[in-house]
C-alpha positions as a Python dict, from the first residue, in 0.01 Angstrom:
ca = {
    (1, 'M'): (0, 0, 0),
    (2, 'T'): (-315, 31, 181),
    (3, 'R'): (-357, -114, 519),
    (4, 'A'): (-653, -320, 613),
    (5, 'R'): (-864, -134, 847),
    (6, 'R'): (-930, -303, 1180),
    (7, 'T'): (-1275, -309, 1318),
    (8, 'P'): (-1297, -163, 1665),
    (9, 'L'): (-1361, -413, 1945),
    (10, 'D'): (-1697, -388, 2108),
    (11, 'F'): (-1685, -471, 2481),
    (12, 'K'): (-2058, -462, 2533),
    (13, 'K'): (-2220, -777, 2660),
    (14, 'R'): (-2361, -961, 2366),
    (15, 'A'): (-2681, -1158, 2389),
    (16, 'D'): (-2624, -1530, 2358),
    (17, 'P'): (-2849, -1662, 2085),
    (18, 'E'): (-2891, -1997, 2270),
    (19, 'G'): (-2976, -1834, 2603),
    (20, 'E'): (-2754, -1824, 2909),
    (21, 'R'): (-2488, -2088, 2936),
    (22, 'G'): (-2463, -2319, 3239),
    (23, 'F'): (-2724, -2366, 3512),
    (24, 'P'): (-2858, -2051, 3665),
    (25, 'F'): (-2950, -2042, 4033),
    (26, 'I'): (-3322, -2099, 3970),
    (27, 'K'): (-3260, -2419, 3775),
    (28, 'L'): (-3031, -2551, 4048),
    (29, 'L'): (-3293, -2473, 4311),
    (30, 'I'): (-3564, -2659, 4118),
    (31, 'V'): (-3339, -2962, 4067),
    (32, 'G'): (-3254, -2963, 4440),
    (33, 'I'): (-3619, -2949, 4543),
    (34, 'L'): (-3709, -3232, 4306),
    (35, 'L'): (-3420, -3442, 4434),
    (36, 'A'): (-3520, -3383, 4798),
    (37, 'G'): (-3880, -3473, 4717),
    (38, 'F'): (-3771, -3797, 4553),
    (39, 'V'): (-3558, -3894, 4854),
    (40, 'A'): (-3848, -3815, 5090),
    (41, 'F'): (-4079, -4029, 4876),
    (42, 'L'): (-3836, -4322, 4893),
    (43, 'L'): (-3813, -4289, 5272),
    (44, 'F'): (-4192, -4280, 5297),
    (45, 'L'): (-4217, -4599, 5094),
    (46, 'R'): (-3959, -4765, 5314),
    (47, 'R'): (-4109, -4666, 5651),
    (48, 'G'): (-4458, -4557, 5555),
    (49, 'P'): (-4775, -4663, 5731),
    (50, 'Q'): (-4852, -5030, 5711),
    (51, 'H'): (-5205, -5097, 5601),
    (52, 'E'): (-5383, -5424, 5648),
    (53, 'V'): (-5457, -5583, 5311),
    (54, 'R'): (-5791, -5762, 5280),
    (55, 'D'): (-5914, -5996, 5013),
    (56, 'P'): (-6253, -5932, 4850),
    (57, 'G'): (-6420, -6163, 5106),
    (58, 'G'): (-6322, -5926, 5387),
    (59, 'A'): (-6075, -6153, 5569),
    (60, 'P'): (-5725, -6016, 5629),
    (61, 'I'): (-5452, -6162, 5412),
    (62, 'Q'): (-5172, -6321, 5612),
    (63, 'A'): (-4827, -6197, 5520),
    (64, 'T'): (-4567, -6463, 5458),
    (65, 'P'): (-4297, -6448, 5724),
    (66, 'T'): (-3954, -6341, 5611),
    (67, 'E'): (-3641, -6544, 5679),
    (68, 'E'): (-3548, -6309, 5961),
    (69, 'Q'): (-3881, -6365, 6137),
    (70, 'T'): (-3881, -6743, 6099),
    (71, 'S'): (-3519, -6796, 6194),
    (72, 'S'): (-3519, -6565, 6496),
    (73, 'K'): (-3570, -6763, 6814),
    (74, 'P'): (-3607, -6596, 7150),
    (75, 'R'): (-3275, -6588, 7327),
    (76, 'F'): (-3440, -6624, 7666),
    (77, 'E'): (-3739, -6826, 7781),
    (78, 'F'): (-3850, -6524, 7981),
    (79, 'Y'): (-4011, -6367, 7677),
    (80, 'T'): (-4222, -6672, 7603),
    (81, 'L'): (-4313, -6751, 7964),
    (82, 'L'): (-4403, -6399, 8075),
    (83, 'P'): (-4713, -6349, 7856),
    (84, 'E'): (-4854, -6674, 7997),
    (85, 'K'): (-4810, -6552, 8355),
    (86, 'E'): (-4966, -6208, 8333),
    (87, 'V'): (-5315, -6095, 8420),
    (88, 'Y'): (-5469, -5752, 8368),
    (89, 'V'): (-5590, -5603, 8695),
    (90, 'P'): (-5910, -5395, 8701),
    (91, 'E'): (-5906, -5057, 8877),
    (92, 'T'): (-6130, -5185, 9158),
    (93, 'E'): (-5884, -5459, 9246),
    (94, 'V'): (-5592, -5214, 9249),
    (95, 'A'): (-5778, -5016, 9516),
    (96, 'K'): (-5812, -5335, 9727),
    (97, 'L'): (-5436, -5396, 9743),
    (98, 'P'): (-5290, -5363, 10093),
    (99, 'P'): (-5142, -5021, 10165),
    (100, 'R'): (-4771, -4994, 10218),
    (101, 'L'): (-4677, -5029, 10582),
    (102, 'P'): (-4425, -4788, 10731),
    (103, 'P'): (-4083, -4948, 10788),
    (104, 'K'): (-4037, -5084, 11139),
    (105, 'P'): (-3713, -5079, 11337),
    (106, 'R'): (-3495, -5385, 11275),
    (107, 'E'): (-3542, -5536, 11621),
    (108, 'K'): (-3919, -5548, 11584),
    (109, 'A'): (-3905, -5668, 11224),
    (110, 'T'): (-3693, -5970, 11319),
    (111, 'E'): (-3915, -6054, 11616),
    (112, 'K'): (-4249, -6047, 11432),
    (113, 'P'): (-4274, -6078, 11057),
    (114, 'G'): (-4608, -5897, 11025),
    (115, 'A'): (-4825, -5808, 10727),
    (116, 'T'): (-4528, -5733, 10501),
    (117, 'A'): (-4433, -6101, 10511),
    (118, 'A'): (-4787, -6195, 10410),
    (119, 'V'): (-4764, -5970, 10106),
    (120, 'A'): (-4426, -6119, 10015),
    (121, 'Q'): (-4559, -6475, 10057),
    (122, 'K'): (-4829, -6417, 9801),
    (123, 'G'): (-4558, -6355, 9544),
    (124, 'E'): (-4777, -6119, 9347),
    (125, 'R'): (-4596, -5845, 9166),
    (126, 'Y'): (-4739, -5574, 8948),
    (127, 'L'): (-4624, -5381, 8643),
    (128, 'I'): (-4766, -5063, 8500),
    (129, 'Q'): (-4807, -5080, 8123),
    (130, 'V'): (-4778, -4737, 7963),
    (131, 'A'): (-4795, -4824, 7594),
    (132, 'S'): (-4779, -5104, 7338),
    (133, 'F'): (-4644, -5065, 6984),
    (134, 'Q'): (-4588, -5283, 6681),
    (135, 'D'): (-4282, -5075, 6590),
    (136, 'A'): (-3983, -5131, 6820),
    (137, 'D'): (-3849, -4780, 6748),
    (138, 'D'): (-4168, -4618, 6879),
    (139, 'A'): (-4151, -4831, 7193),
    (140, 'E'): (-3785, -4734, 7244),
    (141, 'R'): (-3875, -4364, 7219),
    (142, 'V'): (-4140, -4394, 7491),
    (143, 'K'): (-3906, -4602, 7708),
    (144, 'A'): (-3633, -4338, 7672),
    (145, 'K'): (-3880, -4063, 7764),
    (146, 'L'): (-3980, -4257, 8077),
    (147, 'L'): (-3618, -4318, 8175),
    (148, 'L'): (-3539, -3948, 8135),
    (149, 'N'): (-3831, -3870, 8368),
    (150, 'G'): (-3695, -4105, 8637),
    (151, 'F'): (-3913, -4413, 8586),
    (152, 'R'): (-3782, -4773, 8587),
    (153, 'A'): (-3902, -4858, 8237),
    (154, 'G'): (-3847, -5162, 8022),
    (155, 'L'): (-3962, -5323, 7697),
    (156, 'E'): (-4127, -5661, 7677),
    (157, 'P'): (-4186, -5811, 7333),
    (158, 'A'): (-4493, -6031, 7295),
    (159, 'T'): (-4664, -6210, 7008),
    (160, 'I'): (-5041, -6170, 7006),
    (161, 'R'): (-5251, -6331, 6732),
    (162, 'G'): (-4942, -6375, 6519),
    (163, 'K'): (-4832, -6010, 6546),
    (164, 'R'): (-4527, -5883, 6733),
    (165, 'W'): (-4594, -5613, 6996),
    (166, 'Y'): (-4349, -5420, 7211),
    (167, 'R'): (-4490, -5331, 7552),
    (168, 'V'): (-4349, -5037, 7747),
    (169, 'R'): (-4378, -5110, 8118),
    (170, 'V'): (-4272, -4957, 8447),
    (171, 'G'): (-4200, -5159, 8759),
    (172, 'P'): (-4226, -5415, 8911),
    (173, 'F'): (-4413, -5313, 9226),
    (174, 'D'): (-4533, -5502, 9532),
    (175, 'E'): (-4772, -5256, 9694),
    (176, 'R'): (-5065, -5036, 9607),
    (177, 'D'): (-4913, -4710, 9735),
    (178, 'E'): (-4617, -4743, 9502),
    (179, 'I'): (-4844, -4820, 9208),
    (180, 'E'): (-5072, -4524, 9277),
    (181, 'K'): (-4780, -4280, 9316),
    (182, 'V'): (-4623, -4390, 8989),
    (183, 'R'): (-4956, -4383, 8803),
    (184, 'K'): (-5020, -4030, 8932),
    (185, 'R'): (-4675, -3919, 8809),
    (186, 'L'): (-4745, -4079, 8471),
    (187, 'K'): (-5085, -3907, 8453),
    (188, 'D'): (-4916, -3573, 8532),
    (189, 'K'): (-4685, -3635, 8236),
    (190, 'G'): (-4989, -3699, 8013),
    (191, 'M'): (-4951, -4079, 7994),
    (192, 'D'): (-5234, -4322, 8060),
    (193, 'S'): (-5151, -4661, 8207),
    (194, 'I'): (-5292, -4996, 8313),
    (195, 'V'): (-5185, -5229, 8593),
    (196, 'V'): (-5071, -5580, 8502),
    (197, 'R'): (-5032, -5855, 8762),
    (198, 'L'): (-4752, -6107, 8721),
    (199, 'G'): (-4826, -6455, 8854),
    (200, 'Q'): (-4592, -6677, 9049),
    (201, 'G'): (-4330, -6854, 8852),
}
């Protein structure tokens, strides 16, 4: 009887006729980059720049308000009353404000209410407006930066010509010296500002 002869096993790596099996590193890298690009594109669409749309006549097209905008009422009257009470103060008028008087001892202050009482009787208070944004997140970032630098900052929403704005303001202040010191500190931090007068109310 003759035995069937076995063929010797070849342990060499054989070439796969279909190419390599599975996903090699390069293919995974390309898929990851494409996926990240797609996610970035979706985020850009969601929070991208808002452009004003105009009709062929050149007039801006009014956007229809969403349910959230129409149903949201201000929780406080302060936000609706404040824009009616404010006046922008020119630089020349800021310079005319009375300088801050040094504090007097209590005995003298109770005997004669001097010029400080006259300033308080006027009831004029001032705010320093640092920025104004249509995006509340941008306004919050600037407010946080101001707070971290030691300023008394706040946000005041306002509606101007049908658009919502978020004003970043520092204050309030009663006297010119305070205003000038704070404006100088803001200027040193690279922030421009304007002075806003609040009326009585």
